[in-house]
ZAPA-705932 format. One record per residue: x, y, z of N, C-alpha, C, O in turn; residue in three letters. Coordinates in steps of 0.2 Angstrom, whole numbers, plus 2048, in hexadecimal, padded with zeros to 3 digits. Atoms other than C-alpha are relative to their C-alpha. Layout:
REM ZAPA-705932
XYZXYZXYZXYZALA;...
This chain:
REM ZAPA-705932
8038067FDAB4F925E37F98007FE7F5805800MET;808801801AA3F8B5DE7FD7FF8067FE7FB80ATHR;8048017FAA97F8E5EB7F97FC7FF7F67FD7FAGLY;806804801A89F815ED7FB8008067FD80180CVAL;8068017FBA78F805F67FC7FB7FF7FB7F97F9ALA;805806801A6CF725F97F98038017F7806806VAL;8077FE7FFA59F755F77FC7F97FF7FB7F77F9ILE;804807800A4FF655FB8057FA8018097F97FDGLY;7FC8067FFA56F566037FC7FA8017FE7F5805ILE;8058067FFA47F4A6028037F97FD8007F4800ASP;7FE806802A51F3D5F98087FF80280B804802HIS;7F98007FDA62F366008058017FB80B8027FDARG;7FB7FF805A6AF395EF8038078028098097FFHIS;7FD7F97FEA6DF4B5F78077FF80380B803803ALA;7F98017FDA7BF436018068007FB80B8037FCTYR;7FB801805A85F3E5F28018067FC8068077FAGLY;7FF7FA804A81F4D5E8804806804809808801MET;7FD7FB7FCA87F595F68077FE80180C801800LEU;7F98027FEA96F4E5FB8048007FA80A8017FBGLY;7FC800806A9CF4C5E98028077FE8088087FCGLY;7FE7F9802A9CF5F5E680580380580A806803MET;7FB7FE7FBAA5F625F78077FD7FF80C8007FFLEU;7FA803801AB2F555F38038037FA80A8037F9ASP;7FD7FD806AB5F5D5E280280780180580A7FDALA;7FD7F97FEAB9F6E5EB7FB8058007FD80B801GLY;8057FB7FFAA8F775EB8008028088027FE80CALA;8017FD7FAAA4F825FA7F87FF8027F48027FEHIS;8078017FDA94F7D6047FE807803801809808GLY;8037FA7FDA89F8D6087FB7FE8057FB80180AILE;8058017FBA7AF866107FA7FB7FC7FB7F97F7GLY;805805803A6AF7B60D7F98028037F8805809TRP;8077FF7FEA57F7C60E7FC7FA7FE7FE7F77F9TRP;804805802A4AF6F60E7F98018037F9805808THR;8078007FEA37F6E6117FF7FB8068007F5805GLU;8028057FBA32F676228067FC80380C7FE803GLY;7FB8057FDA3BF5862A8007F97FC7FD7F57FFSER;801807803A3DF4A61D8057FB8038097FD808PRO;7FC8067FDA44F396228078007FF80B7FC802LYS;7F87FF802A55F3E61A803805805809805804THR;7FE7FA7FCA57F4C6278067FE80480B801804LEU;7FB8027FBA61F436348077FE7FC80C8007FEASP;7FA802804A6DF3B6278048067FD80A8067FDGLY;7FD7FA803A70F4B61E80480480580A806804PHE;7FD7FC7FBA74F5562E8067FC80380B800805THR;7FB8047FDA7FF476348068007FB80C8017FDLYS;7FB800805A89F476248038077FF8098087FDARG;7FE7FA802A8AF5A6227FE8058067FA809806PHE;8027FD7FAA89F616348028088007FF80B804PRO;7FE7F9800A92F726307FD8047FB7FE80A7FBASP;8037FC805A87F776227F98038037F57FF805LEU;8057FD7FDA7AF836287F97FF7FC7F98007F6PRO;807800803A67F816257FD8078007FE80A805ARG;8037FA801A5EF9061F7F87FF8017F67FA7FEVAL;8088007FFA4BF946237FD8017F97F77FF7F8ALA;8037FE806A48F9B6128057FF7FA80A8027FAASP;7FB802805A4FF946028028067FC8078067F8ARG;7FE7FA804A4FFA65FA80780380380A8067FFARG;7F97FD7FDA5EFAA6068057FD7FC80B8007FBALA;7FB803804A68F9D5FC7FF8027F88058037F5LEU;8007FE807A61FA25EB8028087FF8048097F9LEU;7FE7F9801A65FB55EE80780180280A806801ASP;7F97FF7FDA76FB15F58058007F98057FB7F6ASP;7FC800806A83FB65E78067FB8018097FA7FCPRO;7FB805800A8FFA95EE7FE7F97FF8027F57FEASN;803806802A84F9B5E98008007F97FC8047F5VAL;800800808A88F965D77FC7FA7FE7F97FA7F8HIS;804806802A7FF855D77FC7FE8067FD7FE80BMET;8058037FCA70F7E5DF7FF7F87FF7FE7F67F9VAL;801807800A6EF6B5E37F97FF8027F7801808LEU;8078017FEA5CF655E37FF7F98007FF7F57FBILE;8028077FFA57F545EA7F98008047F87FC809SER;8077FF7FDA45F5A5EF7FC7FA7FE7FE7F67FAALA;805805803A35F4F5EC8008017F98008077F6ILE;7FF800807A36F4B5DA7FB8057FC7FD8097F8PRO;8057FB803A26F555D68018078017FE80B7FEGLY;7FE7F97FFA2DF655DD8068027FD8088087FDASP;7F97FE802A3EF645D58008057FA8048097F9ARG;8007FC805A39F6D5C57FF80780280380C800ALA;8017F97FEA32F7D5CD806802804808808803ASP;7FA7FE7FCA41F7D5D98068027FB80A8077FCLEU;7FB7FF805A4DF7C5CA7FF8067FC80480A7FBALA;8027FA804A44F895C080180680580480B802ILE;7FF7FA7FCA44F955CF80880180180A807801GLU;7F97FF7FFA57F925D28038037F98078077FAALA;7FD7FE806A5BF945BF7FE8087FF80380C7FDMET;8027F9801A51FA55BF80480480580480A804ARG;7FC7FC7FBA5BFAA5CE8088007FE80C803802ALA;7F97FF802A6BFA85C48057FA80280B7FB801GLY;7FC8067FDA71F975CB8007FA7FB7FA7F97F8LYS;800807803A76F875C27FD7FB8057FD7FC80BASP;8048047FDA6DF785C78037F97FF8047F77FAVAL;800807801A71F665CB7FA7FD8047F97FE80AMET;8068037FDA61F5C5CE8017F88008047F57FCVAL;800808800A5FF4A5D47FB7FE7FB7F68017F8ASP;805802805A56F3F5C87FA7FD8047FB7FB80ALYS;8027FD806A48F405C38008078007FE80A805PRO;8007F8800A4BF525BE7F98038007F8809803GLY;8077FD800A38F545BC7FC7FA7FF7FE7F47FDCYS;804805801A29F495BB7FA8017FB7F57FC7FBILE;8057FF805A1EF505AD8038037FA8088077FBSER;7FE7FC806A21F5659B7FF80780180380B7FEGLN;8027F97FFA19F675A0806803804808808803GLU;7FA7FD7FCA27F695AD8068007FC80A8057FDGLN;7FA800804A34F645A18008067FB8058097FALEU;8017FB805A2EF7059480280780480680B801ASP;7FF7FA7FDA2FF7E5A180880180280B806802ARG;7F88007FEA41F795A78048027FA8088067FAILE;7FC7FF806A47F795957FF8077FE80480B7FCILE;8017F9801A3FF8A592805805804808809802ARG;7FD7FC7FBA47F915A28087FF7FE80B8047FFTHR;7F9801801A58F8959E8028047FA8088077FAGLN;7FE7FC806A58F9158C80080780280480B7FFGLU;8007F97FFA53FA2593806802805808808804GLU;7FC7FE7FBA5FFA25A18087FF7FF80C802801THR;7F9802802A6EF9959A8037FC8068097FB806GLY;7FD8037FAA70F905AB8017F87FE7FE7F67F9ARG;7FF807801A76F7E5AC7FB7FC8047F97FD80AILE;8058047FDA68F715B08037F97FF8027F67FATRP;7FC807800A72F605B47FC7FC8057FB7FD80ASER;8038067FCA6AF505BA8057FC8028097F97FEVAL;7FB8047FEA75F465C57FD7F97FF7FA7F6804ASP;801807801A72F355BE8057FB80380A7F9801PHE;7FB8027FCA7BF2D5CC8027F97FE8087F7800SER;7FE807802A7BF1B5C58058007FA8077FB7F9GLU;7FB7FF805A86F225B880680480280B802802HIS;7FB7FB7FEA8FF315BF8047FF806809801807PHE;7FD8027FAA93F2A5D08027F98018037F7806GLU;7FE807800A98F195CB8077FF7FC8077FF7F6VAL;7F9801803AABF155C88007FB7FA8037FC7F5PRO;800806805AA7F055BE7FD8037F97FF8017F4ALA;8027FD806A9DF105B18058047FD8068047F7VAL;7FA7FD803AACF1B5AF8057FC7FD8077FD7F7ALA;7FB805803AB7F0C5AC7FD7FD7F98017FD7F5LYS;803803806AABF0559F8008057FB8028037F5ALA;8007FB805AAAF155968078017FD8088027F7ALA;7F97FF802ABDF165958027FA7FC8057FA7F7GLU;7FF806804ABEF0458F7FD8007F98007FE7F4LEU;8047FF807AB1F075818038057FC8048047F6ILE;7FD7FB804ABAF1757C8067FD7FD8088007F8ALA;7F9803803ACAF0C5797FE7FA7FC8037F77FAHIS;802805805AC0F0056E8007F98038017F47FFGLY;7FF8077FDAC0EF157A7FA7FC7FE7FB7F67FEGLN;805804802AAFEEB5757FD8027F97F78007F7ILE;8027FE806AADEF35647FA8058007FA809805GLY;8067FC800A9DEFC5607FB7FE8047F87F8804LYS;8058027FCA90EFC56D7F98007FD7F78057F9VAL;807801804A7FEF55677FA7FF8057F5800803VAL;8068017FBA75EF25778038018078087FF809GLN;7FF7FF7F9A74EF65897FA7FC8047F47FD801THR;8068037FCA6AEEB59680280380780780180AVAL;7FF7FD7FAA68EF55A67FB7FE8057F57FE804GLY;8048027FBA61EEE5B6800804806806806809LEU;8007FC7FAA5CEF95C47FB7FE8067F6801807GLY;8048027FAA55EF05D3802804806807807807PRO;8007FB7FAA52EFA5E37FD7FD8067F87F9805HIS;8038027FAA4EEF65F57FB8058027FC80B802ARG;8067FC7FEA3DEFC5FB80180480680180B806MET;7FF7FC7FAA41F0160D7FA8048027FB80A803ASN;8067FC7FFA2FF0660F7FF8048067FD80A806ALA;8007FC7FAA30F0C62180480680080380B804PRO;7FB7FA801A3EF1861C7FD8057FB80080B7FBMET;8037FC806A33F2060E7FB8058037F7803807ARG;8067FB7FFA29F306107FA7FF7FB7FB7FB7F6ASP;806801804A17F306098018017F97FE7FE7F5PRO;8007FE807A1CF385F98037FB7FB8017FA7F5TRP;7FD805803A26F295F47FB7FB7FC7FD7F87F7PHE;805805803A16F1F5F07FB8047FC7F68017FAPHE;8057FC803A0CF2D5E88038027F98088067F8ASP;7FD7FF807A0FF2D5D58008077FE80480A7FALYS;8017F9801A09F3F5D480680480280780A801SER;7FA7FC7FDA19F445DE8077FC7FE80C8007FEARG;7FA803802A26F375D98017FE7F98067FD7F6TYR;7FF800807A22F355C77FF7F97FD7FE7F87F7GLY;800806803A22F225C58077FD7FF80C8007FFGLY;7F9803800A30F155C48048017FA80A8017FAILE;7FC7FF806A34F185B28038077FF8088087FDLEU;7FE7F9800A35F2B5B480680080580B804803THR;7FB8007FAA40F285C48067FC7FE80B7FF7FBASP;7FA805801A4BF195C38027FF7F98087FF7F7ILE;7FF801807A49F175B08058057FD8088047F8GLY;7FC7FA803A52F285AD8087FE80080C7FF7FCSER;7F9802800A63F205B38017FC7FA8077FD7F7HIS;7FE805805A62F125A77FF8037F98038017F4GLN;8017FC807A5CF1D5988068047FF8098047F9ILE;7FA7FC800A6BF2859C8067FC7FD8097FE7F9ASP;7FA804802A77F1A59A7FF7FD7FA8047FC7F6GLN;801802806A6FF1358B8028057FB8068037F6PHE;7FE7FB804A71F2358280780280080B8027FBLEU;7F97FF800A82F265888057FB7FD8097FC7F9PHE;7FB805803A8AF155847FF7FE7F98037FC7F5PHE;802801807A81F135738028067FC8028067F6THR;7FF7FA804A85F2556E7FA8037FD7FB8067F8GLY;8067FD803A73F2956B7FE8068037FF808809SER;8027FA7FDA6CF3A56C7F87FF8027F6803806GLU;8078017FEA5AF3356E7FE7F97FE8037F57FCTHR;802807801A50F2356D7F97FF7FF7F5804801ALA;808802801A3FF1B5697FF7FB8068027F7808GLU;8028057FBA36F135787FC7FB7FD7F67FC7FBILE;804805803A31F035707FB7FD8047F57FB802VAL;8058037FBA29EFC580801803806807804808HIS;7FF7FE7F9A26F025917FA7FD8047F47FD802ALA;8058037FCA1DEF959F80180180780780280AGLY;8007FF7F8A19EFC5B27FB7FB8037F77F8800ILE;8058047FCA11EF15BF80180180780680480AALA;7FF8007F9A0EEF05D17FE7F98027F87F7803ASN;8018077FFA10EDE5D68007FE8087FE7F980AHIS;7FF8027F9A14EDF5E97FF80580580180580BASN;8027FA7FCA0DEEF5F07F98028007F78077FEASN;8077FE8009FAEEE5F27FE8058047F9809803PRO;8027FB7FB9FAEFA6008028077FC80080C7FFASP;7FF7FA804A01F075F37FF7FF7F98037FE7F5HIS;8028018079F7F055E38038047FB8038037F5PRO;7FE7FB8059FEF145DB8088007FF80B8047FBASP;7F9801800A10F0E5DD8027FB7FB7FF7F57FAPHE;7FD804805A1AF065CF8067FC80380B7FF805ASP;7FB8037FDA25EF85D68047FC7FB8097F87FCASP;7FD803805A2AEF15C58008047FA7FA8077F9PHE;8017FC807A2EEF95B48057FD7FB80B7FA7FDGLY;7FB802805A37EF55A47FF8047FA7F98077F8GLU;8007FC806A3BEFE5948057FD7FB80A7FA7FCILE;7FC802805A41EF95838028067FC7FD80A7FAVAL;7FE7FA804A4BF065798037FE7FA8067F97F9LEU;7FD801807A51F085678028077FE7FE80B7FEARG;7FE7FA804A5BF1555E8047FE7FA8057F87F9SER;7FC802806A65F1554E8077FD80280A7FA7FEPRO;7FA8037FEA74F105588007FA8058057F7806LYS;8008067FBA6EF035647F97FE8037F4801801GLY;8068037FDA61EF956E80280080780780080AHIS;7FF8017F9A5EEF95807FA7FD8047F47FE802GLY;8058037FBA54EF058E802802807807802809TYR;7FF7FD7F9A51EF759F7FB7FC8047F57FB802ILE;8058037FBA49EEE5AE802803807807804809ARG;8007FC7FAA45EF75BE7FC7FC8057F67FA803LEU;8048027FBA3EEF15CF802802807807805808ASP;7FF7FF7F9A3CEF35E17FF7FA8047FC7FA80ATRP;8018077FDA3EEE15E68077FE8038077F8805TYR;7FA8037FDA50EE05ED7FF7FD8077FC7FF80BTHR;8018047FAA50ED25FA804803806809806805PRO;7FD7FD7FAA55ED660C8077FD80180B801804ASP;7F98037FEA64ECA60C8068047FB80B8037FDALA;7FB7FC804A6DED55FE803805804800809807LEU;7FD7FB7FCA7AEDF6078018077FD80680B7FEPRO;8007FA804A76EEE5FC7F98027FE7F57FD7FFASN;8077FE802A67EF85F67FE7FD7FA7F87FD7F8TRP;803803806A67EF05E58067FD7FC80C8007FCGLY;7FB804805A71EE45D98008037F97FE8007F5ASP;8017FD806A72EF15CC8067FE7FB80B7FD7FCGLY;7FB802805A7AEEB5BC7FF8037F97FA8067F7ARG;8007FD807A7EEF15AA8047FB7FC80A7FA7FDLEU;7FC804805A83EE659C8008047F97FB8067F7THR;7FF7FC806A8AEEF58C8037FB7FB8087F97FCILE;7FE804805A8BEE557D8038037FA8008087F7LEU;7FD7FD806A97EE956F8017FB7FA8007F57FBGLY;7FF804806A9BEE255E8067FB8018077F67FDTHR;7FA804800AABEDB5648017FE8088077FC80AGLU;7FF8027F9AA8ED75777FA8038047F5806801GLY;8057FD7FBA9EEDC5868038028078087FF809TYR;7FE7FE7F9A9FEE45977FA7FF8047F4801803ILE;8058007FBA95EE05A6802803806808802809GLU;7FF7FD7FAA94EEB5B57FC7FE8067F57FE805LEU;8048027FAA8FEE55C6802806805807806808ARG;7FE7F97FDA8EEF75CE80180080780680380ALYS;8007FF7F9A8AEF45E08017FA8048037FB80ATYR;7FF8067FDA8CEE25E48027FB7FB7FF7FB7F6VAL;7FF806804A93ED25DD7FE7FA8048017F8809ASP;8048057FCA87EC55E48047FA8018067F77FCVAL;7FC8067FEA90EB75ED8078007FC80A7FB7FBALA;7FA800803AA0EBD5E5805805803806804809GLY;7FB7FC7FDAADECB5E87FC8058047F7807803ARG;8027FB7FBAABED85F68008077FC8038087F7ASP;8007F9802AA7EEA5F37FB8027FA7F77FE7F8GLY;8047FD806AA0EF45E48048007FA80A7FF7FATHR;7FD7FE806AA4EF85D28047FA7FD80B7FB7FCASP;7FD806803AA8EE75CA7FE8017F97F98027F7HIS;801800808AABEE75B78037F97FD8087F77FFLEU;7FE806804AACED85AC8018017F97FC8047F6PHE;7FF7FE807AB4EDA59B8017F97FC8067F57FELEU;7FF805804AB3ECD58D8018027F97FC8067F6VAL;7FF7FE808ABAED057B8047FB7FD8057F57FFASN;7FD805803AC5EC756F8067FE8038097F8802ARG;7F98027FCAD5EC757A7FF8008078047FE80ATHR;8008007F9ACFECA58B7F97FE8037F47FE800ARG;8068027FDAC3EC25978028008088057FC80BCYS;7FD7FE7F9AC6ECA5A87FB8048047F6807802GLU;8037FC7FBAC0ED25B880480680180A806801TYR;7FD7FA7FFAC4EE45BB7FD8038067F7805806ILE;8037FD7FAAC2EEC5CD8008077FE80680A7FDASP;8017F9802ABCEFE5CA7FF8058067FE80B805CYS;8027FC7FBABAF045DB80480680180280B804LYS;7FB7FA800AC9F105DA8008057FA8048097FAASP;8017FC806AC4F175C97FD8078027F8807805VAL;8037F97FEAC1F2A5CB7FA8027FC7FA8007F6PRO;8057FE804AB1F315C780080880080380B804ILE;7FE7F9802AB1F435BF7FA8048007FB80A7FFTHR;8067FC801A9FF495BF8008068037FF80C801TYR;8007FA7FCAA0F555CD8058057FE80480B7FEPHE;7FA7FC802AB1F5C5C87FE8037F97FF80A7F8GLN;8017FD806AACF5E5B67FA8057FF7FA80A7FCTHR;8067FB800A9BF665BA80280680380080C801LEU;7FD7FA7FDAA4F725C58048047FB80380B7FBMET;7FD7FD806AAFF765B67FB8037FB7FD8097F9ASN;8057FE805AA0F785AB7FD8078037FB80B7FFASP;8037FA7FDA99F855B780480680080280B7FEILE;7FC7FB801AA8F8F5B78028027F98038087F8GLN;7FE7FE807AACF8E5A47FA8017FC7FB8027F6ASP;807800804A99F8E59E8017FB7FA7FF7FD7F5ARG;800805805A9CF7E5957FC7FA8027F87FA807SER;8048067FEA94F6D5948037FA7FE8017F57FBGLU;7FB806801AA2F605947FD7FA8047FE7F5802THR;8038057FCA99F565A27FB7FC7FD7FB7F67FDTHR;806803803A89F535997FD8057FC7FC80B7FEMET;8037FB804A81F5C58B7F98028037F67FD805LYS;8067FE7FDA72F665907FA7FC7FD7F57FA800GLN;805804804A68F5D5827FF7F98037FA7F6803SER;8018077FDA6CF4C58A7FC8008067F87FB807HIS;8048007FAA65F5159B7F98007FE7F47FD801ALA;8077FF802A55F575937FD7F97FC7F87F77FEPHE;802806804A54F475877FF7FA8047FA7F7804GLU;8018067FBA56F3A5957FA8018047F67FD804VAL;8067FE7FCA49F4359F7FA7FF7FC7F57FC7FETHR;806800804A3DF445907FE7F97FF7F97F77FFARG;801806801A3FF3258C7FE7FC8067F97F7805LEU;8038037FAA3CF2C59E7F98028017F57FD802ALA;8077FE800A2CF3659E7FC7FD7FB7F67FB7FCLEU;804803806A27F2F58D7FF7F98027F97F6801ARG;8018077FFA2AF1D5937FB7FF8067F77FB805ALA;8058017FBA20F205A37F98017FD7F47FE7FFGLN;8067FE803A12F285997FD7FA7FC7F87F87FCGLN;802806805A12F1958C7FE7FA8057F97F7803LYS;8028067FCA12F0C59A7F98018047F67FC806ALA;8077FE7FCA03F155A37FA8007FB7F58007FESER;8058008059F9F145937FD8077FF7F88087FBGLY;
């Protein structure tokens, strides 16, 4: 049985990362975090039986721990992942996996030297049943060849719930580094591209004068030999929306298109995971909420088999590199 430990719970994605691994059959060993982040109460409520340790080395030195899950402050994730890989552990890290090219270079060197898995949980892909259904439909030729993706990543600010690091670019990395990595991952995945050119990248702060170092808007234009992509990101989700963000993905093919309304169908159907398919013979809605997601199970299999069926290691690196490049380009 795969033993997992958590190091760093500063982002609420830690809940889904650990919950997903436990649901897939992994065994929780323990967790460590620095101080008392605002996620602490939520984490302990969800995982009351998982013990907290005072020193993370206790987890890194434990031979029963095979994988370390990291959702620490983004600027700290690279060093924690490197420490874990050098301790012989595979790693699942929250996005962004790191916030600078120098950090990514060190991660790549360590992964190559140790042979450990460095997987980024792009949750807007791997934890969304509608994305899994879209991939299945495309694999069966329902929209022909994919030529473009349009990814929209709006988020709710919830400023009072945020720790100070959230507004400090030297610690969170910027909106393109962070949220942009989700959409870049999906562009590469659905177009079958190994890399891409950042044609345009822009950032702005339109609504947060009290936090001048914070990006509350961003956009990216991508191009590869296999397709085109547009990405829009923001922190403007209005209070009336019954969810944290109206995340959408439109996938254009040569014979049709798919639109995903991942988390909410505004003034429409209840729940999440709404998919709309239009092609030569079908114009229909598909409810995807019960479609199984496989990321956690296949990753656990990769840990046991030393394979990379979940996601090629090169893909995790390239998505991260492109997000960092976009942020750099936008910052001038």
